[in-house]
C-alpha positions in Angstrom: -14.7 -1.4 -4.9 -11.7 -2.7 -5.1 -9.5 -4.2 -2.8 -5.7 -4.7 -3.1 -3.6 -6.9 -1.1 -0.1 -6.5 -1.3 2.8 -8.6 0.3 6.4 -7.2 -0.1 9.6 -8.4 1.5 12.2 -5.9 2.6 15.9 -6.8 2.5 17.2 -7.0 6.3 18.7 -4.2 8.0 16.5 -1.3 5.4 13.2 -1.7 7.1 13.7 1.7 8.7 14.4 3.2 5.1 11.4 1.4 3.8 8.9 2.6 6.5 10.3 6.4 5.7 9.7 5.6 1.8 6.1 4.2 3.0 5.1 6.8 5.0 6.0 9.6 2.5 3.0 7.5 0.4 0.4 7.6 3.1 0.6 11.3 4.3 0.2 12.0 0.2 -3.2 9.3 0.0 -4.5 10.7 3.1 -4.4 14.6 2.0 -4.7 13.9 -2.2 -6.6 10.5 -2.9 -10.5 10.6 -2.1 -11.0 7.9 -3.9 -8.5 5.8 -1.5 -11.2 4.5 1.3 -8.6 2.5 3.0 -5.0 2.5 2.6 -2.7 0.4 5.8 0.7 -0.7 5.6 1.2 -3.9 8.3 4.7 -5.3 9.3 4.5 -9.2 10.4 5.0 -9.7 13.8 6.9 -13.0 13.1 9.1 -11.4 10.4 10.4 -7.7 10.6 11.1 -7.7 7.1 8.0 -8.8 5.3 5.0 -6.3 4.7 1.4 -6.2 3.9 -0.8 -3.3 2.4 -4.3 -3.4 2.9 -6.0 -0.9 -0.1 -9.4 -0.6 -0.7 -10.4 2.0 -3.7 -13.9 3.2 -4.6 -13.5 2.0 -8.2 -10.6 1.5 -10.9 -10.3 4.8 -11.7 -9.0 5.9 -7.9 -7.2 2.6 -7.9 -5.2 4.0 -11.4 -4.9 7.8 -10.0 -2.9 6.0 -7.0 -0.7 4.0 -8.7 0.0 6.8 -11.4 0.9 9.6 -9.0 3.9 11.1 -8.3 4.2 9.8 -5.0 4.1 5.8 -6.0 6.5 6.7 -9.1 8.6 8.2 -6.0 8.3 5.2 -3.5 8.7 3.0 -6.6 11.8 3.8 -7.1 13.3 4.1 -3.7 11.4 0.5 -3.2 13.5 -1.2 -5.7 16.8 -0.2 -3.7 15.2 -2.1 -0.6 12.9 -4.9 -1.5 14.4 -8.7 -1.6 12.0 -9.6 -4.2 8.9 -8.6 -6.4 6.2 -8.0 -4.7 3.0 -10.1 -4.4 0.0 -8.4 -5.2 -3.5 -9.8 -5.9 -6.7 -7.3 -6.2 -10.4 -8.3 -4.8 -13.7 -7.6 -5.7 -15.5 -6.7 -2.3 -18.7 -9.4 -2.3 -20.1 -8.3 1.4 -19.0 -7.1 5.3 -19.1 -5.1 7.8 -17.6 -1.5 7.9 -17.7 1.5 10.4 -20.8 3.5 10.1 -18.8 6.8 9.6 -17.6 5.0 6.0 
């Protein structure tokens, strides 16, 4: 499995537009990406312009499919005008842990 943590800083006042664009991607992932096991967006409690994505993919191919989807191309086009700097993206390989039995 491949895990991605992405931290994004949004320009002040553009949070609602960012969240609207993000929700479109979330809907696409839920409906069309079986290889995306987890795709969660979080907002920092201490800073409403700071966001974090927590993503888990079955493998590198699932991550590549996600990244090359039309929904992501559209999101990156919109996000480019909303972000305050480049995203900080880190990829991880799972070692061990606990997860819900339904997975």
